[in-house]
N, C-alpha and C positions, 0 to 999 in steps of 0.2 A: 599727868597722863601716866598710866601704869603699863609696863610691858609684861603682861601676864597671859598665859594660856592655860586654861583649865581643860583637862582631858579625863574622861571617865571611860574605862573599858570594862565591860562585864564578861567574865570568863567563867565557864562552868568548872567545878572542881575536877571533873574528869580531864578536861582539856589542860587545865593548869598542872595536873599530875603528869600528863604526857610531856608537856613542855619542860618541866623540871627534870624528868627522867632523861630526856634527850640532852639537856644542858649538862647534867651530871655525867652522862656517859661520854660526851664529846670532850669534856675537860679531863677525864680520867686517862691515865697512861695505858698503853696497850698491854694486855696480859701476855705471858710467855706463850700462850697457845692462842691460835686464831681459829675460830670455828670448831673447837674441839680437837684440832690437829696440832700436835707439837711442832714447834718451829725448829727445823734442823739447821744448824749452822755448818756450812760446808767450808772446808779448808781448801786453799788453792793447791792444785796438784803440784808435785815436785817438778822441777825443771827437767824436761826430757831431752836426751841428746838429739842432735840434729839427725834426721833420717835421710838416707840416700834417696835419690829420685826413683820413682817406680817404673821408669823406662819411657815415659811419654816425653817427647821433645817437640816443642812448637817448631813449625817450619820456619826456616830463616828467610828473611826478606832479601831481595837483591841489594847488594852493597854492604851487607852485614857480614861479620865474620863469625 
């Protein structure tokens, strides 16, 4: 007894070309531009000094100091 499966798939040249293009593009690395727009790398802003309160103070609950 043989464990064999024979499978035949007929694919047009056009469909095969599209499948190979998708496979090639999905395995390629991302270019430095996405959609024609350059990718800007933003640096973290420098540490800002702590700012004083703008004057709003939450009402104190009873029993709090």
